[in-house]
C-alpha positions as CSV (number, residue, x, y, z in Angstrom):
1,X,0.0,0.0,0.0
2,X,2.9,2.4,0.8
3,X,4.5,1.7,-2.6
4,X,1.2,2.3,-4.4
5,X,0.5,5.5,-2.5
6,X,4.1,6.8,-3.2
7,X,3.8,6.1,-6.9
8,X,0.3,7.7,-7.1
9,X,1.5,10.8,-5.3
10,X,4.4,11.3,-7.8
11,X,1.9,10.8,-10.6
12,X,-1.0,13.0,-9.5
13,X,0.7,15.3,-6.9
14,X,-1.9,17.2,-4.9
15,X,-4.9,17.0,-7.2
16,X,-6.6,14.0,-5.4
17,X,-6.2,15.8,-2.1
18,X,-7.9,18.9,-3.5
19,X,-10.8,16.9,-4.9
20,X,-11.3,15.0,-1.6
21,X,-11.1,18.2,0.4
22,X,-14.0,19.6,-1.7
23,X,-16.0,16.4,-1.4
24,X,-15.6,15.3,2.2
25,X,-13.5,17.7,4.2
26,X,-15.0,16.5,7.4
27,X,-12.4,13.7,7.4
28,X,-9.6,16.2,7.5
29,X,-11.2,18.1,10.3
30,X,-11.6,14.8,12.2
31,X,-8.0,13.7,11.7
32,X,-6.7,17.2,12.5
33,X,-8.8,17.3,15.7
34,X,-7.5,13.8,16.8
35,X,-3.9,15.0,16.2
36,X,-4.6,18.1,18.2
37,X,-6.1,16.1,21.1
38,X,-3.1,13.8,21.0
39,X,-0.6,16.7,21.1
40,X,-2.4,18.4,24.0
41,X,-2.1,15.1,26.0
42,X,1.5,14.3,25.2
43,X,2.8,15.6,28.6
44,X,0.6,13.1,30.4
45,X,2.3,10.0,29.0
46,X,5.8,8.5,28.4
47,X,7.6,8.4,25.0
48,X,6.6,4.8,24.3
49,X,2.9,5.3,24.8
50,X,3.0,8.5,22.8
51,X,4.8,6.8,20.0
52,X,2.2,4.0,19.9
53,X,-0.6,6.5,20.0
54,X,0.9,8.5,17.1
55,X,1.3,5.4,15.0
56,X,-2.4,4.6,15.5
57,X,-3.2,8.1,14.3
58,X,-0.8,7.7,11.4
59,X,-2.6,4.5,10.3
60,X,-5.9,6.4,10.0
61,X,-4.3,9.1,7.9
62,X,-2.5,6.5,5.8
63,X,-5.6,4.6,5.0
64,X,-7.5,7.8,4.1
65,X,-4.7,9.0,1.7
66,X,-4.4,5.5,0.1
67,X,-8.1,5.6,-1.0
68,X,-7.9,9.2,-2.0
69,X,-5.1,8.4,-4.4
70,X,-6.3,5.0,-5.8
71,X,-10.0,6.1,-6.2
72,X,-9.9,6.1,-10.0
73,X,-8.1,2.7,-10.3
74,X,-10.4,0.6,-8.1
75,X,-12.6,-1.8,-10.1
76,X,-15.1,-4.5,-9.4
77,X,-12.4,-7.1,-10.4
78,X,-10.2,-6.0,-7.5
79,X,-13.1,-6.4,-5.1
80,X,-13.9,-9.9,-6.3
81,X,-10.3,-11.0,-5.9
82,X,-10.7,-10.0,-2.3
83,X,-14.0,-11.8,-2.0
84,X,-12.7,-15.1,-3.3
85,X,-9.4,-14.9,-1.4
86,X,-11.6,-14.5,1.7
87,X,-13.6,-17.6,0.8
88,X,-10.5,-19.7,0.3
89,X,-8.6,-18.5,3.4
90,X,-11.7,-18.9,5.6
91,X,-12.2,-22.5,4.5
92,X,-8.6,-23.3,5.1
93,X,-8.8,-21.8,8.6
94,X,-12.0,-23.5,9.6
95,X,-10.8,-27.0,8.6
96,X,-7.1,-26.9,9.3
97,X,-6.7,-24.3,12.1
98,X,-10.0,-24.6,14.1
99,X,-9.0,-22.6,17.1
100,X,-6.5,-20.1,18.6
101,X,-5.6,-21.9,21.8
102,X,-1.9,-21.7,20.9
103,X,-2.2,-17.9,21.0
104,X,-4.0,-17.6,24.4
105,X,-0.8,-16.4,26.0
106,X,-0.8,-13.4,23.7
107,X,-4.3,-12.4,24.8
108,X,-6.3,-14.0,21.9
109,X,-9.6,-15.8,22.6
110,X,-9.5,-19.5,21.6
111,X,-12.6,-19.3,19.3
112,X,-12.8,-23.0,19.4
113,X,-14.4,-24.4,16.2
114,X,-15.5,-20.9,15.1
115,X,-14.9,-19.2,11.8
116,X,-12.5,-16.3,12.2
117,X,-10.6,-16.5,8.9
118,X,-7.3,-14.5,8.7
119,X,-8.8,-11.9,11.0
120,X,-8.3,-13.9,14.2
121,X,-11.4,-12.4,15.7
122,X,-15.0,-13.7,15.1
123,X,-16.6,-10.2,15.4
124,X,-14.3,-8.7,12.8
125,X,-14.7,-11.8,10.6
126,X,-18.5,-11.5,10.9
127,X,-18.4,-7.8,9.9
128,X,-16.2,-8.7,6.9
129,X,-18.5,-11.5,5.8
130,X,-21.5,-9.3,6.5
131,X,-20.2,-6.5,4.3
132,X,-19.5,-8.8,1.4
133,X,-22.8,-10.6,1.9
134,X,-24.7,-7.2,1.6
135,X,-22.6,-6.2,-1.4
136,X,-23.3,-9.5,-3.2
137,X,-27.0,-9.1,-2.3
138,X,-27.2,-5.6,-3.7
139,X,-25.5,-6.4,-7.0
140,X,-27.8,-9.5,-7.3
141,X,-24.9,-12.0,-7.9
142,X,-25.4,-15.7,-8.0
143,X,-27.3,-17.3,-5.1
144,X,-24.6,-19.8,-4.3
145,X,-22.0,-17.1,-3.4
146,X,-24.6,-15.2,-1.3
147,X,-25.4,-18.4,0.7
148,X,-21.7,-19.2,1.2
149,X,-21.3,-15.9,3.0
150,X,-24.5,-16.3,4.9
151,X,-23.1,-19.7,6.2
152,X,-19.8,-18.0,7.0
153,X,-21.6,-15.4,9.2
154,X,-23.5,-18.1,11.0
155,X,-20.2,-20.1,11.6
156,X,-18.7,-17.2,13.5
157,X,-21.3,-17.8,16.2
158,X,-21.4,-14.1,16.7
159,X,-24.8,-13.3,18.2
160,X,-24.4,-9.6,17.7
161,X,-23.7,-10.2,14.0
162,X,-26.9,-12.3,13.8
163,X,-29.0,-9.5,15.4
164,X,-27.4,-6.8,13.3
165,X,-27.8,-8.8,10.1
166,X,-31.5,-9.3,10.9
167,X,-32.0,-5.5,11.5
168,X,-30.1,-4.5,8.4
169,X,-31.9,-7.0,6.2
170,X,-35.2,-5.9,7.5
171,X,-34.2,-2.3,6.7
172,X,-33.1,-3.2,3.2
173,X,-36.2,-5.3,2.2
174,X,-38.6,-3.0,3.9
175,X,-37.3,0.0,2.0
176,X,-37.7,-2.0,-1.2
177,X,-41.1,-3.3,-0.2
178,X,-40.0,-6.9,-0.4
179,X,-40.8,-8.3,3.0
180,X,-41.5,-11.7,1.5
181,X,-37.9,-11.9,0.5
182,X,-36.9,-10.9,4.1
183,X,-39.1,-13.7,5.5
184,X,-37.5,-16.2,3.0
185,X,-34.1,-15.1,4.1
186,X,-34.9,-15.5,7.8
187,X,-36.2,-19.0,7.0
188,X,-33.0,-19.9,5.2
189,X,-30.9,-18.5,8.1
190,X,-32.8,-20.4,10.8
191,X,-32.6,-23.6,8.8
192,X,-28.8,-23.3,8.5
193,X,-28.6,-22.4,12.2
194,X,-30.4,-25.5,13.2
195,X,-27.9,-27.8,11.4
196,X,-24.6,-26.2,12.5
197,X,-22.8,-28.0,15.3
198,X,-23.0,-26.5,18.8
199,X,-21.2,-29.2,20.8
200,X,-17.7,-27.7,20.7
201,X,-17.8,-26.0,24.1
202,X,-19.3,-22.8,25.6
203,X,-17.7,-20.6,22.9
204,X,-20.2,-21.7,20.3
205,X,-23.2,-21.8,22.7
206,X,-25.7,-19.2,21.7
207,X,-27.0,-18.9,25.3
208,X,-23.5,-18.0,26.7
209,X,-23.4,-15.0,29.1
210,X,-19.7,-14.7,29.9
211,X,-19.0,-12.6,26.8
212,X,-21.9,-10.2,27.7
213,X,-20.6,-9.8,31.2
214,X,-17.0,-9.0,29.9
215,X,-18.4,-6.4,27.5
216,X,-20.4,-4.7,30.2
217,X,-17.3,-4.5,32.4
218,X,-15.4,-3.1,29.4
219,X,-18.0,-0.4,28.8
220,X,-17.9,0.6,32.5
221,X,-14.1,1.0,32.4
222,X,-14.3,3.1,29.2
223,X,-16.9,5.4,30.7
224,X,-14.8,5.8,33.8
225,X,-11.8,6.8,31.8
226,X,-13.8,9.2,29.7
227,X,-15.3,11.1,32.7
228,X,-11.7,12.2,33.6
229,X,-11.4,14.3,30.4
230,X,-14.9,14.4,28.8
231,X,-14.5,17.2,26.3
232,X,-11.3,16.4,24.4
233,X,-10.5,13.0,25.6
234,X,-7.1,11.5,26.5
235,X,-5.7,11.7,22.9
236,X,-5.8,9.3,20.1
237,X,-4.7,6.6,20.8
238,X,-3.4,6.8,24.4
239,X,-5.5,3.8,25.6
240,X,-3.4,1.2,27.3
241,X,-5.0,-1.7,29.2
242,X,-2.5,-4.3,30.3
243,X,-0.9,-6.6,27.8
244,X,-2.1,-8.4,24.7
245,X,-3.2,-7.6,21.2
246,X,-6.4,-5.8,22.3
247,X,-4.8,-3.6,25.0
248,X,-5.3,-0.3,23.0
249,X,-9.0,-0.4,22.7
250,X,-12.5,-1.1,24.0
251,X,-15.4,-3.3,22.8
252,X,-16.9,-0.4,20.8
253,X,-15.5,1.9,18.2
254,X,-17.6,4.7,19.6
255,X,-16.2,4.3,23.1
256,X,-12.7,4.4,21.7
257,X,-13.4,7.7,20.0
258,X,-15.2,9.0,23.0
259,X,-12.4,8.1,25.4
260,X,-9.6,9.4,23.1
261,X,-11.4,12.3,21.4
262,X,-14.0,13.3,23.9
263,X,-17.4,14.6,23.0
264,X,-16.0,16.8,20.2
265,X,-14.3,13.8,18.6
266,X,-17.4,11.6,18.8
267,X,-19.5,14.4,17.3
268,X,-17.1,14.7,14.3
269,X,-17.0,10.9,14.0
270,X,-20.8,10.8,13.9
271,X,-20.8,13.6,11.3
272,X,-18.5,11.5,9.0
273,X,-20.7,8.5,9.3
274,X,-23.8,10.6,8.4
275,X,-21.9,11.9,5.4
276,X,-21.1,8.3,4.4
277,X,-24.8,7.4,4.6
278,X,-25.3,9.9,1.7
279,X,-22.2,8.7,-0.3
280,X,-24.3,6.7,-2.8
281,X,-27.5,4.7,-2.9
282,X,-26.0,1.6,-1.4
283,X,-23.8,3.2,1.2
284,X,-26.5,3.5,3.8
285,X,-26.9,-0.2,4.1
286,X,-23.2,-0.8,4.7
287,X,-22.9,2.1,7.2
288,X,-26.0,1.0,9.2
289,X,-24.6,-2.5,9.4
290,X,-21.1,-1.4,10.6
291,X,-22.5,1.2,13.0
292,X,-24.7,-1.3,14.8
293,X,-21.8,-3.9,14.9
294,X,-19.5,-1.2,16.3
295,X,-21.6,-0.9,19.4
296,X,-20.5,-4.3,20.5
297,X,-16.9,-4.4,19.2
298,X,-14.2,-2.2,17.7
299,X,-15.3,-2.7,14.0
300,X,-15.3,0.7,12.3
301,X,-11.7,1.4,13.3
302,X,-10.3,-2.0,12.3
303,X,-7.9,-1.9,9.4
304,X,-9.6,-4.8,7.4
305,X,-13.0,-3.1,7.8
306,X,-11.7,0.3,6.7
307,X,-10.0,-1.3,3.7
308,X,-13.0,-3.3,2.7
309,X,-15.5,-0.5,3.2
310,X,-13.4,1.8,1.1
311,X,-13.2,-0.8,-1.7
312,X,-17.0,-1.3,-1.7
313,X,-17.9,2.4,-1.6
314,X,-15.5,3.2,-4.4
315,X,-16.7,0.4,-6.6
316,X,-20.3,1.4,-5.9
317,X,-19.6,5.0,-6.8
318,X,-18.8,4.1,-10.4
């Protein structure tokens, strides 16, 4: 991505930046504000934590610039390469690498006999599968591919993804006055759900409560940190919670922005999401899906999600 961005910059110079500024300058205000919040809070933290926080901010900037410069080059072919690579890698993971127990010491959940693909997290995997499922549904591709991704979503055993998918699908079919298709989709979903195995431990049990309890504790901790600096937050991304791969975030993208950017940062973030709703005719469905998913996990700020959402929006804007 860095190589592509560098080559594109030497080819197009500042023209893409000028076009993006005229079209959605809110993103620049948001990134600028997060940087300002980070700089204000630098004295409160050591050099290592500041370096990590700055790199998190730099990643947001990098992804934005990447899509600004490759906008005219993205085609449906590129997206379908991603779609079929995802199918292949997910099947390999499910049958040959069925759990992450060997990585528990690094803070990963085992996800025993659950589909997590190359994302190593079932919520992120469910969001990726859900985005692709919605895209395939909108472009009315072949039924087999759509069903494959529906099965993938189910095999993540992510209950939040199940609920969000139901809500999103109802919104989609209701707006098109096709509630019969929604009922048919629910029937297919429940039929598949009945036949998937649920005897691999409590991680695949749909009545489990331990994950709900851990999320509630996570939310409580986030709100407690936010109240110490409610207006501008602690700076993106100064979050540090022990050790492990998820030590720099909370179980909600909105809580991460609230804690690090305060009320102002969350307001700017919400304004960007509203602007994305109006990006094209299909964008609302993707944004509603990701917004609802992001209340239960850090979805909107995940690199894979940002990359895939960017691809889908750019292809859909052709």
